[in-house]
N, C-alpha and C positions, 0 to 999 in steps of 0.2 A: 436052072436058069430062070424059071418062072419066079422063084422067090427073089432073085436079084432084080429082075425088072419091076416087081411090085413095090420094092422098098422105097424107091424115090417117089412113087405115087402116094404112098402113105404119108411120107414126110411132107410133101407139098400140101396134101389134104389137111394135115394137122396144122401146118403153118397158116393155111388159108382160114381155117376155123378160128385160130387165135387172132389173126388180123381182123376178121369180121367182128369178133367179140370186142376187141379194143376200139375199133371204129365206132361200133354202136354205143360203147360206153362214153366215148368222146362226144358223140352226137347228143348224148343225154346230159353230159356235164357242161358243155359249152354254153347252152342257153341258160342254165342255172347260174353259171359264173357271170354271164353278161347281164343277168337280171339283178345282180347285187348293186345296191344303190350307195353311192358315195354321199355321206351326210353333208348337208349344206353348212355354210359358215354363218356366224353371227357378227353383225356390224352395228356401229352406232353407240355402243356403250361408252359412257364418259365418267371418269372419276372426278371427285372434287373434295376439297377440304374446307370445312367451315372456318371462318376467320377466328383468330385467337381471342377476339373480344367477346365471343359468345361466353355465357356464364358457365362455370364449372359447377354443375348442380348435382346434389344427391337425389334429385327427383322426388323430393318431398314437397308437394305443391303448396301446402299451407305455409311452409317455411319460405318457399320462393316468393309467394304472393305477398307475404308480410314484409320481406326484405325489399321487394319492388315498391310496395306502397309507401314505405318509409322514405324512399327516394323520389316519390312522385312519379313512379313508373308503373307500367303494366307488364304482364308476362306474355311472351310469345313463344309458343311451342312449334318447333320446326320438325315435321315428320319427313324423313328421307330414307333412302336406301342406296346401297353401293351400286355403282355403274349407271346411275339414273341421269340421262342427259338433260332432263328438265331441271333436276336439282342443280346440275353443273351450270346451266344457263342462269338460274336464279342467283347462284353464288357469284358468278362472273359479272352479270349485268346489274344486280341490285345490291347484294351484300358487299361487293367490292367497289361499288360506285361511291365516290366520296360524299355526294349530297345525301344519298339514301343511307349510307353508313352513319353519317353524323346524326341524321334524324332518328334512326333506330337506336343508337347508343344513348341518345338523350332521353328517349321516351319509353324504351322497353328493355327488359332483361330477356335476352334470347337464349332459349334452351333447346338442345337437340334431342329428338326421339328417333331411334333406329327402328324402322318398321318391323325388322326381324330380330331386334335385339333382346337380350336376356337380363338387362339391368332391372332392378326392382323399382317400380313406380308406386308412390303412395299418394293417392288423390286427396282432394279436400273431402273430409269425412272419414279418412283413414282406410279406404279400400286399397288393397295391395294387388298389383299386377306385375307381370313382366312387360317390357316395352311392346313386344309383339302381341301379347294378350290385350294390353291397353289399346293398341292400334286397332285390333280386331273388334273390341268392344265399341269403339267410336266409328267403326265401319269406314276406316280410311281406305279409299279405293285408288287414289292417285298419289304419286309423289312428284313434287313436293305438296304437302298439305300444311297449312299454317293455322293454328288455333290460338286465338287471343283471349286471355282470361281477364275478367274485371276484378275489382278489389275484393269481391266476395267469392271468387273462384268460379264464377259462372261464365259461360261463353259470351264474349262481346262480339266476336266475328270469327267466321271460319272461311278460309280460302282453299278450295279443292282444285289443285293443279297449278300450273305455272301461269303467272300474270306478268306481262311485259312491265318494264321498269316504271313507266309513268303511272300505269294503273295500280301497280303495287304500292307506289308512294302515296297515291290517293287513298288507298285502303289503310295505310298506316296513319294518315292524318285523321281519317274517320274514327279510328279507335283511340288515338292519342288525344283527340278533342272530345272524347266521350259522346260522340254523336248518336250512338246506338239508342240512347234514351229518348230521342225526339224525332228521328227519321230512320226509315229502313235503309239498309245498305243499297238495295236495289234503286230506291228513289234517289239516294245520294249520288250514286255512280251515273245513273242515267241522266241526272240533272247536269252533270259535267260534260256530257256529250254535246257536240255542236249539231244543230239540226241541219238536215240536208234533204234536198229535193231529188237527189240522185236515185235512179231506179235500182232495184235489187237485180243481181245476176240470176237469170232464170235457168232452170234445168228441165229437160224433157220429162224427167220422172216426177216432177212436182205435180201434185193434184191440186186443182183450184177448188177449194171448199171452205166455207166458214162453219159447216156443221160437222165438227170433229167427232161428235157423238155418233153420228150416222156412219162415219168411216170406221169407227171402232166396232159398231154393232154389226156391220155387214161382212166383217172379215174376222177370222180367228187369228190373223197375223197382227204383229205389232204396228204401231204408228210412230213415226219420227216427225217431230215438229221443229223446224229450223227457225230460229229467231235471229234476224239480221238487221242491218241498218245501211242506209246509203252512204257512200263515200267511206267505206270501212276497209282498211288495208288488209286486215286478217280475213275478212269475208272474201276478198279477191284471191287471197292465197288458198282458201278453202276450195273455191271453184276451179281455179286455174291450175292448181298443183295437186291437191288431194283428190277431188272428185273427177279430175281428168285422168286419173290412174285407172287402167282397165280392170285390175283386180278389185279395186275399191267399188267401182260401178257395178260389178257383178254381184256384190253383196248388197249395195244400196237398193238396187231395183227389186230385190226380193221383199222389200218392205214398202208400206204406204208412207209417202213423204209429202209434207206440206210446208210451205214457207210463208213467213209473215215479217213485215217491217215492224220493229218494236215501237215506232213512232206513229203507227197507224191508229186511227180512231174507229176502225171498223168494229162491228159487234160480231161476236162468235159464240158458238156453243162449245164448251170445253169437252174433252173426251169423256169426262164424268157426267156430262149432261147439264152443266150450269151455264145459263146465258149471261154474258157480260161483255164489257168493252175490252178490246185486246190489251190496251194499256194497263187496265186493272189486272188482267190475268198475268201479264208480264211481271207486275210487282208482287202478286200473290205467289208466283213461282220463284221469285227471288232472282230473276235474270239480271245479271250485271255486266256480262261480257258478250260481245258479238264477234263472231257467230257462236251461238249456243244451240245445242240440239238436245231436246228432251224426248225420251222414249216412253211410250205408254203401251200397256198390254191391252188385250181385247176388251177388258172390263173397264178401261179408262183410267187405270192406276199407273202412276209413274213408276218405272222399274229401273231407270238408269238415265244419266245425263252427261253430256259433254258441256262443260261450262267454263273452259279456260283454253289456253293455247295448246294445240295438239297437232302432231304430224301423222303421216299416213298409216304406219303400222298400228298405232294405238287407236286411231280412228276406225280402221278396219276391225280391230279387235272388239271395240264396243259394239259395232253392228253384229258381229258374229256372236258375241256374248248374249245379246238380246234375241237374235234370231233362233239360237239354239236353246233359249230359255235356261241357260246355264246358271243364271242367278238363283234358280230354285234349288239347285244342288250344290253349287259352289258360290258362297256369299263373297269370297275374296276375289275381286277382279284381278289383282296382282298375281295370284296363284294361277288363275285361268289363263292369263296371257303368257305366263312362263310355260305352261303346258302346251299352249297353242304354238308358241315359237318352236318348242322342241319337236312337235309333230311335223311342222313345216320343214325343219332341218332334216329330220329322219327320212322325209320323202325325197330328199336330195336337193332342196331349194335353200337359198340363202334368206336370212332375215336381216332387216336394217331398221332398227328402232328410232333412227334419227334422220331418215331420208324421206324424200317425197315420192320417189318412184319405188314401186314394190320390187324388192329383190327376188321375189318368187313369181313374177309375172310369167 
């Protein structure tokens, strides 16, 4: 009888031990499962096709320049990449604009260069590259980038980034009229701007100082210099849309930031220690677009700049690129932002390369 009464107790005891083991295993697994991160999504990519009036080129630039010169034209190289929303904007608002298209077709032979392409490029002088190697050699950091060549194959003008239609058309006139021989592009473009007495939009993080050399010397961190103008629509967008974004401000405040009106006659000392009038420095730097932001390291050397229209994700990425000193190990900004976007998505946040609000706030 004793054996019969003990059997149920052993069975219950065995079942209890199994239950406890399973329960503990579930307690271990459930947190692990809950910690798995669902990757974020990517938004904002836009595709575009260049117009059919672009030249079908074998990318032998001596040949292209000779053919353009025979027609009284110059060569325009258009660096682009797939899914680039800034390229799509340029195609839609400028290449497909009747006035701009007519001017381009009259004065230029337009040729495409894929930033990551493998077609062979033969430069003036016979050097051979792939498209991507040629882009890297020219340190193309933004798309679109446009390179205009003169009759000898030298650079007449380079535009890094997207320029709105009116400014792009002004740049085309500068090159088509051969202005590069008698006036800098900066002086030319700034001369077209209407003077304004409107005050710049201030930010709490701007430092008031005309001794930029001292700012550089007293900190190991980088310095961002904002060049703006009064009554500037894109400056208002910068402040009210991009800098108003919480994630953007978190990056911006990690850096020293100063702001100047490009039309000011104030005297400053540059980050490199050179005293001069601000207007002169603006032209030496080649500032043509407002707002522009130029970044300097602690020794006063320029390491990066924003000199064209840009939305939030890329603006943040430039700040991050400079703050991390990533330019020392990764010279390609495009590769850097691709990796940055992937890390953000792997952490479970979305990225939007064409929005104003951070998708990963």
